[in-house]
C-alpha positions in Angstrom: -44.3 -15.5 1.0 -45.1 -17.0 4.4 -41.4 -17.9 5.0 -40.4 -14.2 4.3 -43.0 -13.0 6.8 -41.7 -15.5 9.3 -38.1 -14.2 8.8 -39.2 -10.7 9.3 -41.0 -11.6 12.6 -37.8 -13.4 13.8 -35.7 -10.4 13.0 -38.1 -8.0 14.7 -38.3 -10.4 17.7 -34.5 -10.6 18.0 -34.3 -6.8 17.9 -37.1 -6.1 20.4 -36.2 -8.9 22.9 -33.1 -7.0 24.4 -35.1 -3.8 24.8 -37.8 -5.7 26.7 -35.2 -7.4 28.9 -33.6 -4.0 29.8 -37.0 -2.4 30.7 -38.0 -5.4 32.8 -34.7 -5.4 34.6 -35.1 -1.7 35.3 -38.6 -2.3 36.8 -37.5 -5.3 38.9 -34.2 -3.8 40.3 -35.4 -0.3 41.1 -35.0 1.9 38.0 -32.1 4.1 37.1 -29.2 4.7 39.5 -29.1 8.0 41.3 -26.1 10.2 42.4 -24.9 9.8 46.0 -25.7 13.3 47.1 -29.2 13.4 45.5 -32.1 13.2 47.9 -34.6 12.0 45.3 -34.8 15.2 43.3 -33.0 15.5 40.0 -30.1 18.0 40.1 -30.8 21.0 37.8 -28.2 21.8 35.2 -26.2 24.9 36.3 -24.6 27.1 33.6 -24.1 30.3 35.4 -20.8 30.3 37.5 -22.1 32.5 40.3 -25.1 30.2 40.8 -22.8 27.2 40.6 -20.8 28.5 43.6 -24.0 29.0 45.5 -25.1 25.5 44.6 -21.8 24.1 45.9 -22.3 26.0 49.2 -25.6 24.2 49.6 -24.1 20.7 49.1 -23.2 19.0 52.4 -19.7 17.4 51.8 -18.6 14.5 54.0 -15.2 14.8 55.7 -13.8 12.2 53.3 -14.9 14.2 50.3 -13.4 17.4 51.7 -10.1 15.6 52.4 -10.1 14.3 48.8 -10.8 17.8 47.4 -7.9 19.3 49.5 -5.6 16.5 48.3 -6.3 17.3 44.7 -5.8 21.0 45.3 -2.4 20.3 46.8 -1.4 18.0 43.9 -2.3 20.7 41.3 0.4 23.0 42.7 3.2 20.3 42.6 5.2 19.1 39.7 4.6 15.6 38.3 8.2 14.4 38.2 9.5 11.8 35.8 6.8 10.0 33.8 7.0 7.7 30.8 5.0 10.3 28.8 7.1 13.3 29.7 10.0 13.9 27.2 12.4 16.5 28.5 15.1 16.0 25.9 14.8 17.6 22.5 14.9 15.3 19.5 18.1 15.5 17.4 17.7 16.4 13.8 20.1 14.8 11.4 20.5 15.7 7.7 19.0 13.2 5.3 21.6 11.0 3.5 22.8 12.3 0.2 21.5 10.1 -2.5 24.1 8.4 -4.6 23.4 7.9 -8.3 24.6 4.8 -9.9 24.6 5.1 -13.7 22.6 2.3 -15.3 24.6 0.8 -18.0 22.4 -1.2 -20.4 23.4 -4.7 -21.0 24.9 -5.4 -24.4 22.2 -6.8 -26.6 23.0 -10.1 -28.1 23.1 -9.9 -31.9 20.9 -12.6 -33.4 22.5 -13.9 -36.6 20.3 -14.7 -39.5 19.9 -18.3 -40.5 21.4 -19.4 -43.8 19.4 -22.2 -45.4 20.8 -22.5 -48.9 23.1 -20.9 -51.5 22.6 -21.1 -55.3 23.4 -19.5 -58.6 20.6 -18.6 -61.0 21.3 -16.9 -64.3 24.9 -16.3 -63.2 23.8 -14.4 -60.1 24.7 -15.9 -56.6 21.7 -15.9 -54.2 21.4 -16.9 -50.5 18.3 -18.1 -48.8 18.5 -16.3 -45.5 15.5 -16.5 -43.0 13.3 -17.9 -45.8 14.0 -14.9 -48.1 16.3 -14.7 -51.2 19.1 -12.1 -51.0 21.8 -11.0 -53.5 25.2 -9.3 -52.7 24.6 -5.8 -51.5 21.0 -6.2 -50.2 20.0 -5.4 -46.6 18.6 -8.3 -44.6 15.1 -7.4 -43.4 14.8 -6.6 -39.7 18.5 -6.9 -39.0 21.5 -4.5 -39.1 23.2 -6.8 -41.6 23.9 -6.5 -45.4 25.0 -9.3 -47.7 28.7 -8.7 -48.5 29.6 -11.9 -50.3 28.2 -15.3 -51.2 30.4 -18.4 -51.6 28.7 -21.3 -53.5 31.6 -23.7 -53.0 32.0 -22.9 -49.3 28.2 -22.9 -48.8 28.5 -19.7 -46.8 27.6 -16.0 -46.9 29.6 -13.1 -45.5 27.5 -10.4 -43.8 28.5 -6.9 -42.9 27.1 -5.3 -39.8 26.3 -1.5 -39.7 29.1 -0.9 -37.2 31.6 -2.2 -39.8 32.2 -5.8 -38.5 31.7 -8.8 -40.7 30.5 -12.3 -39.9 30.4 -15.4 -42.0 27.4 -17.8 -41.7 27.3 -21.3 -43.2 24.5 -23.6 -44.3 23.8 -26.1 -41.6 23.1 -29.8 -42.4 24.0 -32.2 -45.3 
């Protein structure tokens, strides 16, 4: 608890220290700066234009200040001439480019052929073990567009018909 209070005191000290330094500097060096034309009295805020003109008549201008005011008045009636921020030319407007559409042709999908593991005859019916499932002639192979068209026991192969009409022959791999 004591360390938390000590941290709060440090934070308060670091916040208040600059304020004290500014006040001390103001006292030592003579307070706030004053305008050059002020004789010690603060200048009242003038909001009425007619009283502002009367107030300006009371102010005693130095010859240098009068010359500066006349110079600014002369400049206000002259043109500025070329400057990097003055653009005299109008921007040209161009039509946006016409978008060209390129047809996206899907890449031909590679047909994954089923894997023939074995062929056999049981009860006079030829069967093929394709992707770990037994199929007979005429059956659709699950998850593929192929149907079993023929099974050759002697050739250790099966002919498959694709739904688009093409046929492919797969063979048992291995001994």
